[in-house]
Every structure is written in C-alpha cells, then in structure tokens.
N, C-alpha and C positions, 0 to 999 in steps of 0.2 A: 463416592460421587463420580459419575462418569466425566471424562475429559473430552470436550468438543474442541477440535482444532479447525479454524476457518482461515482459508487463504483467499484474500480479496485482491481484486485488480481495478483497473480504471473504470470499468463498467459501473461499479457501485457509486463512484463519485460523480460520474457523468450526469446522473439524475439530480445532482445538486448544482448543476450548471458548470462544472469544471470540465474542461476539454480533456479528452483522452490523450495519452502521451503521444500516440501516433494516429493521426487522422488518416482517412482513406487516401489522401494525396501524399502521405509520407511526411507531412510537416507537423510541427507542434506550434500552435498559435502563429502560423505563417513563417516559422523559422525552420531551416534545416537543423537536424539534431547536432550535426558537426559544428554549427555556429554557436551553440549555446550549452551543450551538455557533454563536453569533453575537457580534459585537462589542457589540451592544445588550444581550445577556444579561449579558456581563461588566460592563458599566457599571451595569446594573440590580441585579444580585445577584452580585457577585464571589465571595462565600463559597460560594454554591451551585455555581457553575461550578468553582471550585477543588476543592471536595469531590468533584464528579462525576468530574473527571479524575484525582484521587487514587485513586478507586475503580477507574477504568479501568486506571490504571497498575499498581495492585496486581494486578489480574487478568492483565495482560500479563506481569508478572514471574513469576507463578505458572504461567502457561501454558508448554507446551513445543512446540518445532517438531515438526511431524508428517512423515509419509513424503514428502509433496509438497515441503516446504521442503528436506528432506535430499536428495531426489533432484535437485532443481534445482542444488544445489551440486556434484553429481557432474559436471555438464556442463562445469565448468571444467577437467576433466582433458584435454579435447580441443578445447574451443571457447573463444573469447573470449565472455564472458557479461555482459550488463547486465540487471539486474532493475529495472524501474520499477514501484513499488508504490503503490497508492492507500491502503494500510493504514498506520496510525500505530504499529503494533507493531514490535518488533525481531526477529521470528521468523526472517526470512530470514538475518539476520546470525548468529543463534545456530544456525541450521541449517547454516552453513558458507559461505554466499555472501559474496563479498568486494567486489562492485561493485553496490551497491543505491542507487537514486535514490528518495527519499521525496517523492512529489508533495505530500502533505498534511501533511508534518512527521512528527515522531517523538515519541511521548509520554514517552520516557525522558529527554528534554531539556526545559529551560524556556527561555522567552524574555522579553525586556523587554516590558512592556505599552506602552512608549513607542516603542521602535525594535526591530522584529523581527529586525534583523541581529545583535543581541546575544543569543546563545544560550549555554546552560550545561548541563553534565551534571547530572542529579539523583541524589543518593545515596539509594537506597531508593525507596519508593513515594510518600512524602508531600512535597508542596510546600506550605509554610506561607505564610499571608497576610503575615507580617512579613518574608519574604525579598524583597530588592530587587536590581535590577541596578545596574551602576556609575553609571547615570544617576539612581538613586534612586527609580525607579518599580517597582511590584510585579511580581514574576515570575508568569507564567502558563504553561500548557502550550504547548509548541512544536508547535502544531497549527493548520492552516489552517481557519478558520471560514467558514461561509457568509457571503458578502458581502465576503470578503477576496480579494486577488490570490493566484494560485498561482505563487510565484516560480520554481519549477523547470520550469514547463510548456514554456518555449522550449528549455531543455536537453533535455527529454524528446522534443520534436518532432525535434530534430536527431539524437538517438540513433536514433529510429525510422526516420528517413530513411536511416540508414547500416546498417540491419539486413540480414543475409544470410538469416536465418530469423527468423520472428516467432511467438511463442507467447502466447496469451491464456488466463489461468487464473482462474476464480472471480470474474468480474466481469460484471454485467448490462449494462455500457455505458450506465448511466442517469445517471451524474454527469459533468457537463461542467466544465472542458474536457478531463478525462482521456479521456472517451469518444471524443473526436475524434482521439486519437493514432493509431489504426489507419489513418486516412486518409493519414498521412504515410509509411506503409510502401509501398515500391515495388510496383506492380501485379504484377510478375513474381516477386516473392518468395513462397516457400512459407510458408503461414500455418496454424498449428494452434490450435484452440480446445478447451480441456478444461473441461467443465462438465456436470453432470447435466441442466441445462436450458440448451441453447445459446441465447444471446441473438440477436436478429435482427440479422444482418450482411448488408448488401446490396451488390451490385455488386463482389464480391471474387472474383478469379480465384485458383485454387489453394488454396482453403480446405479443410482437413482437420479433420473434427469427431471428437472423442472424447467420447462422452456418458457420462462417469463422474465421480464426485466426485474432487476433486483428489488425495486420498491413494492412489487406485487408478490414475487416468488418467495422472497425471504420471510416476510410475515407469515405466509402460509406454512412454510417449513418450520418456523419457530413455534407456531401454534401446535403443530403436530408433535414436535419434540417435547414440548411442555406437557401436552395432554398424555403422552406416552407414560409419564411418570405419575399420573393421577391414580 
C-alpha cells in the first residue's frame, strides 16, 4: 500500500471560517503575534493570552470540516495516509482522518506552563486561569509559540522521507521549520501542490500544480488518486 504524506497549512482551514495565522496586515485576529504567541507574552500578560486562545478554541469548536478535509480522509480507503498539519485546529480529525501529526500543537488540549510534556484534554472552549497541571503550574494552550522548539519536527522529517506520494495544501511555506519539510521528500517522488496561489518551490522534479482553493482542488486530486488504483 502506497504511503501518501500531506502537509497542510492555514489555507485549508480558512475555508471553514478560521482566520489564517498571518493576515495581509500582519495581524492575527487584530493582535500582533508578539502580544499573544510568544513565551514572553505569557509571562507579561497571561490573562490576555489565555483569553485569546479561549476565543480561538471557541471558533475552532464552532467550525466544521470542509470538502478538502473530508476528501483527504477518503484517501485512507486505498492508501496509507499521514497528514502533517501546521494548523492548531482539529478539523482533519473531525473530517475523518485517523493519522494526523500536529506540528504546532492542538488548541483543544492544554499543557503545563512548566513542562510541555504534561498535556490534557480541554472540556469545552474555556481554559481558566486557576486550572493547574499536576506540577501545580497554570495550564496554557497546547500550542507551539514563536521562540519555542517544535517537538514533532524530527518525526515529520522522517515521515516525509518515507513518502511515496507527497501533497502540499494551503501553505505558503513561509513558516520554518515546517517549510523545510518538502526538502526531505525524495526527488523521484511525485509531488502535488493545491493552492490558488502556488508558493515558490524551487528545484523540484515531478511537481504537479493545482491552482484552486482547497475545497475544490483537493477533491479533484483525491478522485484522481483513487481512480489510479482502479
């Protein structure tokens, strides 16, 4: 069974109504990244940061998987599929995908502010300031902030290195180290990119471009890949 590896970014979730991490004005939901997505921001104003992620979590829980999420899950009928996502939502899982690697964490879980290895599910959308981990430190969103290590990056590199087919959906390849993952895919491997604005990808052999938004382009590609095995 061939192994399809899919790297997804904010573009796939934008069609479910979730704002992209960086809008054209450089803000995220009206906030500068430095105010809400760094360890320094948490130390400086934890209430603001907690409230910000509570609102993001509420939006995620209200959002629904779109046609792209649902189509990717269909690939599991005939392929081994691993999705590596830069997104912190759970729309891939709710769309039916069973093997998802979250590079930047997942907002529906919390983590210890002392030791990120202690993580917990969140019941509902609100994480309160008086909730603490078993070490006694406040809980924060299970999200990788700027300036923090990306714990799953080496796992993702190994997955990309073992891909038989590689698909890139809805990412501008602007955020590192995630943007470097495509370089770990074998040169001879067929690669697809689905995006209305194809990001600059250089020195790649066998790159097939589908210049459509995810909800249109992904179902088209999935149908093709499933038909290839008939």
